[in-house]
C-alpha positions in Angstrom: 21.5 -37.4 15.2 22.8 -33.8 15.7 20.4 -31.8 17.9 19.9 -28.3 16.6 18.8 -26.6 19.8 18.8 -23.0 18.4 17.1 -23.7 15.1 13.4 -23.4 14.6 10.7 -22.7 12.0 7.6 -20.7 13.1 4.6 -21.7 11.0 1.5 -19.4 10.9 -1.2 -21.5 9.3 -3.8 -19.2 7.6 -6.8 -19.2 5.3 -5.3 -18.0 2.0 -8.3 -15.8 1.3 -8.9 -14.0 4.6 -5.5 -14.7 6.3 -7.4 -15.6 9.5 -5.7 -18.4 11.4 -6.7 -22.1 10.9 -6.9 -23.5 14.4 -7.2 -27.2 13.7 -4.7 -28.7 11.3 -2.3 -31.6 10.8 1.2 -31.5 9.4 3.2 -34.5 8.3 6.9 -34.0 8.5 9.6 -36.0 6.7 13.1 -35.4 8.2 16.4 -35.5 6.2 16.8 -39.1 7.5 13.3 -40.0 6.2 11.8 -40.2 9.7 8.0 -39.4 9.6 6.3 -37.3 12.3 2.6 -36.4 12.5 1.7 -33.2 14.3 -1.8 -32.2 15.2 -2.3 -28.6 16.3 -5.3 -26.8 17.6 -3.4 -23.5 17.5 -2.8 -21.7 14.1 0.8 -21.0 15.2 3.2 -23.9 15.4 6.8 -23.6 16.4 8.8 -26.5 14.9 12.2 -27.5 16.3 14.2 -29.6 13.9 16.5 -32.4 15.2 19.0 -32.6 12.4 20.4 -30.6 9.5 19.1 -31.0 5.9 15.9 -30.9 3.9 12.6 -31.2 5.8 9.4 -31.9 3.8 6.0 -30.7 5.2 2.5 -31.5 4.2 -0.2 -29.3 5.8 -3.8 -30.6 6.0 -7.0 -29.1 7.4 -10.7 -29.9 6.9 -12.2 -27.8 4.2 -8.9 -26.9 2.6 -6.6 -28.2 -0.1 -3.5 -29.8 1.3 -0.2 -28.1 0.8 3.3 -29.6 0.4 6.5 -27.6 0.9 10.0 -28.0 2.1 12.8 -26.1 3.9 16.5 -26.5 4.3 17.7 -26.5 7.9 21.1 -25.8 9.5 22.2 -24.7 12.9 21.3 -21.0 12.2 17.9 -21.6 10.7 15.4 -19.1 12.1 12.4 -18.9 9.8 9.0 -17.2 10.1 6.7 -18.9 7.5 3.0 -18.1 6.6 1.3 -21.3 5.4 -1.6 -20.2 3.2 -4.1 -23.0 2.7 -6.7 -22.5 0.0 -10.3 -23.3 0.9 -11.9 -26.0 -1.2 -15.2 -24.2 -1.5 -15.0 -20.4 -1.5 -18.2 -18.4 -1.8 -18.1 -16.1 -4.8 -19.3 -12.6 -4.0 -21.5 -11.0 -6.7 -21.5 -7.2 -6.6 -23.0 -5.0 -9.3 -20.5 -2.3 -10.1 -20.3 0.6 -12.6 -17.2 0.5 -15.0 -15.4 3.1 -12.8 -16.1 1.6 -9.4 -14.0 -0.6 -7.1 -15.5 -2.6 -4.2 -12.8 -3.4 -1.6 -13.8 -6.3 0.7 -11.3 -6.6 3.5 -10.4 -8.9 6.4 -8.3 -7.6 9.3 -6.6 -9.9 11.9 -4.4 -9.6 14.9 -0.9 -10.4 13.7 0.0 -12.4 16.9 -3.2 -14.5 17.4 -4.3 -14.5 13.7 -7.9 -13.9 15.0 -10.3 -11.4 13.4 -10.2 -7.8 14.7 -13.4 -5.9 15.1 -13.9 -2.1 15.2 -10.8 -1.4 13.1 -11.0 2.0 11.5 -10.4 1.9 7.7 -9.8 5.2 5.8 -9.4 5.7 2.1 -9.6 9.2 0.9 -12.5 10.9 2.5 -14.3 7.7 3.3 -14.2 5.8 6.6 -15.6 2.4 7.6 -15.1 0.0 10.5 -14.6 -3.8 10.6 -17.5 -5.8 11.9 -17.4 -8.5 14.6 -15.9 -10.9 12.1 -13.1 -8.6 11.2 -14.6 -7.8 7.8 -15.2 -4.5 6.0 -16.3 -3.4 2.6 -16.1 0.0 0.9 -17.1 1.1 -2.6 -15.1 3.8 -4.4 -15.1 5.7 -7.7 -11.8 5.2 -9.4 -10.2 5.9 -12.7 -9.6 3.3 -15.3 -5.8 2.9 -15.6 -4.5 4.0 -19.0 -1.2 4.5 -20.7 0.1 8.1 -21.1 1.1 8.0 -24.8 2.3 11.6 -24.6 5.2 10.6 -22.4 8.5 9.5 -24.0 9.0 7.2 -21.0 6.5 4.5 -19.9 3.9 6.1 -17.7 0.5 4.9 -16.5 -2.3 7.2 -15.4 -4.0 5.4 -12.5 -5.6 6.2 -9.2 -3.1 5.8 -6.3 -4.5 5.9 -2.8 -3.2 5.7 0.8 -5.2 3.2 2.9 -5.1 3.5 6.7 -6.0 0.9 9.3 -6.1 1.9 13.0 -7.3 0.5 16.3 -6.6 1.4 19.9 -3.7 -0.7 21.3 -2.3 -1.4 17.8 0.2 0.2 15.5 -1.4 2.1 12.7 -0.8 0.4 9.3 -0.6 2.6 6.2 -0.4 1.2 2.7 0.7 4.1 0.6 0.3 4.7 -3.1 -1.8 1.6 -3.6 -3.0 1.2 -7.2 -6.7 0.9 -7.5 -8.4 -0.5 -10.6 -12.2 -1.0 -11.2 -13.5 -4.4 -10.0 -13.9 -6.4 -6.8 -10.8 -6.4 -4.6 -10.2 -8.7 -1.7 -7.7 -7.4 0.9 -6.4 -9.3 3.9 -4.6 -7.1 6.5 -3.0 -7.9 9.9 -2.3 -5.4 12.7 0.5 -5.5 15.2 0.0 -4.6 18.9 1.9 -1.5 20.0 2.3 2.2 19.3 3.3 4.3 16.3 2.8 3.5 12.6 4.0 1.0 10.1 4.2 2.4 6.6 4.4 0.2 3.5 4.9 1.9 0.1 3.2 -0.2 -2.5 5.1 -0.8 -5.8 3.3 -2.2 -8.8 5.4 -4.3 -11.2 4.8 -2.6 -14.5 4.1 0.9 -13.1 6.9 1.3 -10.5 9.7 -1.1 -11.5 13.0 0.7 -12.3 15.3 -0.2 -15.2 17.8 -1.6 -12.8 15.1 -3.8 -11.2 14.1 -5.0 -14.7 17.6 -6.2 -15.2 17.6 -8.1 -11.9 14.1 -9.5 -12.6 15.0 -10.8 -16.0 18.4 -12.2 -14.9 20.4 -10.0 -17.2 22.9 -9.0 -14.5 23.8 -12.6 -13.7 24.8 -15.7 -15.6 21.2 -16.3 -16.6 20.2 -15.5 -20.2 16.9 -13.7 -20.9 14.8 -13.8 -23.9 16.3 -10.5 -25.0 19.8 -11.9 -25.1 21.6 -9.7 -27.7 23.0 -12.5 -29.9 19.5 -14.0 -30.1 18.0 -10.7 -31.2 20.8 -10.3 -33.7 20.1 -13.7 -35.2 16.4 -13.0 -35.4 17.0 -9.7 -37.2 19.5 -11.2 -39.7 17.5 -14.2 -40.6 14.2 -13.1 -42.2 13.1 -16.8 -42.6 12.7 -17.1 -38.8 9.2 -16.3 -37.6 7.7 -15.8 -34.1 6.6 -19.4 -33.7 10.2 -20.6 -34.4 11.6 -18.4 -31.7 8.9 -18.8 -29.0 7.2 -22.2 -29.4 4.3 -22.6 -27.0 4.0 -26.2 -25.8 2.7 -26.5 -22.2 4.4 -27.7 -19.0 2.8 -29.2 -16.0 3.7 -26.6 -13.3 4.7 -27.4 -9.7 1.9 -27.4 -7.1 3.4 -24.9 -4.6 5.8 -22.0 -4.2 7.7 -20.4 -1.4 7.7 -16.6 -1.7 10.2 -14.4 0.2 8.5 -11.5 1.9 9.7 -8.5 4.0 12.4 -8.1 1.3 15.1 -5.7 0.4 15.3 -6.5 -3.4 16.0 -10.2 -3.3 17.0 -10.5 0.4 14.0 -11.6 2.4 13.4 -12.2 6.1 10.1 -14.0 6.0 8.4 -16.6 3.8 4.9 -17.3 2.6 4.2 -20.7 1.1 1.1 -21.4 -0.9 -0.3 -23.3 -3.9 1.0 -22.0 -7.2 -2.5 -21.3 -8.4 -3.2 -19.1 -5.3 0.1 -17.3 -6.1 -1.1 -16.5 -9.6 -4.5 -15.4 -8.5 -3.2 -13.1 -5.7 -0.1 -11.8 -7.6 -1.3 -11.2 -11.1 -2.9 -7.8 -10.2 0.5 -6.7 -8.9 2.1 -7.1 -12.4 -0.9 -6.7 -14.7 -3.8 -4.2 -14.4 -6.8 -6.0 -13.0 -9.3 -4.1 -15.1 -7.7 -5.1 -18.4 -9.4 -7.3 -21.0 -10.0 -10.9 -19.9 -7.8 -12.2 -22.7 -4.9 -10.0 -21.5 -5.3 -11.2 -18.0 -5.3 -14.8 -19.1 -2.1 -14.2 -21.1 -0.7 -12.6 -18.0 -1.6 -15.6 -15.9 0.4 -17.9 -18.2 3.5 -15.6 -18.0 3.1 -15.0 -14.2 2.8 -18.8 -13.6 5.7 -19.6 -15.8 8.0 -17.1 -14.2 7.0 -18.4 -10.7 7.4 -22.1 -11.8 10.8 -21.5 -13.2 11.9 -20.1 -9.8 10.4 -23.1 -8.0 12.8 -25.2 -10.1 15.6 -22.6 -9.7 15.2 -21.0 -6.3 17.0 -17.9 -5.4 17.5 -19.0 -1.8 17.5 -22.4 -0.1 14.3 -21.4 1.8 12.4 -19.3 -0.7 12.0 -19.7 -4.4 11.3 -16.1 -5.4 11.1 -12.7 -3.8 7.8 -10.6 -3.8 9.4 -7.3 -4.9 10.0 -5.5 -8.2 13.4 -7.3 -8.3 11.5 -10.5 -8.9 7.8 -10.7 -9.6 5.6 -8.5 -7.4 3.3 -10.4 -5.1 0.9 -9.3 -2.4 -2.0 -11.2 -0.8 -4.7 -9.0 -2.1 -6.6 -10.2 -5.2 -9.2 -9.0 -7.7 -12.0 -11.2 -8.8 -10.8 -10.7 -12.4 -7.4 -12.1 -11.7 -8.9 -15.0 -9.7 -11.0 -15.8 -12.8 -7.9 -15.6 -15.1 -5.9 -17.9 -12.9 -8.8 -20.4 -12.8 -9.3 -20.2 -16.6 -5.6 -21.0 -17.2 -5.1 -23.3 -14.2 -2.4 -25.9 -14.7 -0.8 -24.4 -17.7 2.5 -22.5 -18.2 4.5 -21.6 -21.2 7.3 -24.1 -22.0 10.1 -23.8 -24.6 10.3 -27.6 -24.9 8.9 -30.7 -23.4 9.4 -31.2 -19.6 10.6 -27.7 -19.0 9.2 -24.3 -18.2 10.1 -20.9 -19.7 11.7 -18.3 -17.6 8.9 -16.0 -18.8 9.9 -12.3 -19.2 7.5 -9.5 -19.7 7.9 -5.7 -19.4 6.0 -2.5 -20.1 9.4 -1.0 -21.0 10.4 -3.8 -23.4 9.6 -3.2 -27.1 9.0 -6.2 -29.2 11.0 -7.3 -32.3 10.1 -5.4 -35.5 9.2 -8.1 -38.0 10.5 -6.7 -41.4 8.0 -8.9 -43.3 4.8 -7.7 -41.7 4.5 -4.4 -43.6 3.8 -2.6 -40.4 5.6 0.6 -39.5 6.9 1.5 -36.0 5.0 4.6 -35.1 3.3 6.0 -32.1 4.5 3.5 -29.6 3.7 0.5 -31.8 5.2 -2.9 -30.7 8.4 -2.9 -32.6 12.0 -2.2 -32.0 15.2 -3.9 -30.9 13.7 -5.6 -27.8 16.0 -4.0 -25.3 14.9 -2.8 -21.9 14.3 0.9 -21.5 13.0 1.7 -25.0 10.3 4.4 -25.3 8.3 2.0 -27.4 5.9 0.3 -24.9 4.8 -2.9 -26.5 4.8 -6.6 -25.6 2.0 -8.3 -23.7 0.7 -5.3 -21.8 -0.7 -2.2 -23.4 -0.5 -3.3 -27.0 -3.1 -6.0 -26.3 -5.4 -3.4 -24.8 -4.7 -0.9 -27.5 -5.3 -3.1 -30.5 -8.3 -4.9 -29.0 -9.9 -1.5 -28.1 -9.3 -0.5 -31.7 -11.3 -3.5 -32.9 -8.2 -5.4 -34.1 -8.2 -8.4 -31.8 -6.1 -10.4 -34.3 -3.2 -8.0 -33.9 -3.7 -8.0 -30.2 -3.1 -11.8 -30.2 0.3 -11.4 -31.9 1.9 -9.4 -29.2 
């Protein structure tokens, strides 16, 4: 057995909802040579030293939480920092009565090193200030705008409330989340603060609002050997053969998705220095609001959950790195640990389902606010005023597909048309 003295994996075992540390857990480890090791820890931080090269499989268990299976590939240079997010079996649903233009932020602030709750943290949003309680929790209610598409713009633009959120406490670096997109609803936000001086600034980028054209190409695999749904010869074939309809091109059987996913974090595009591993369902619940707008119609969010889950599932089966399946930036599918109650509900409603092009496979789902859908010549509908039709290429001024067209047509009382796109 080749001892790998310098290699290690640092596991931070957290509650997936609050990101507070779980101080009593078990991990079952299967080594590349199929040796089984049981580790019991009373500390939420576990440093694991591998003894040989190859694939290590891990199963994390804790009372009151769903177990989580994951794996990592180890060599002599492995130096991983991994957040293990365990989902509570029973999570209390918080009921808050809100007006249509209100958002309630319920947050949890922890010490990044100990993973323990931090009290008396100052939280500032606009002209409002609150402090965390003894349990590291805060809540704040704000008036916000309902995000809407700017149809006067020739380029895709969303009018939405973007706010800077500041977290500060003596002895800790100030954390500033800039340009965060707020939508009406209940938002849960876990935050960790690092000891020290100065500030850490994170500029929030939302998938459909902030993704650039180049990042769309990277996300959809169109700058690599991968072929996206908008592959030019496929579009040409669709347009030239009027006997082909939508159900011939995009069949919708279902695929049994994987149970967990490894998400690269602290990334520059697709190059990431840390990893968060979690259940696939938690990934969908927490990430959907970073690609969809959380205040959209429930049916739109459910459609989004199917696409978001399929895209993540495809990358579990086709990881971009040996130790993470997908990145959390606009170069992949945006993910951050905050979550709205509306996206949690959409994930639960569609749990276990993902779009599949054929039996026993999953679609590399593609979606884009910049992609315009195919113009069916047989539907007697004209392409005017940003309606969902065109050549299907990235960057078109016609903003269709799953996103705003659903909202637009449903709001106009034409739900049947909303279903078609």
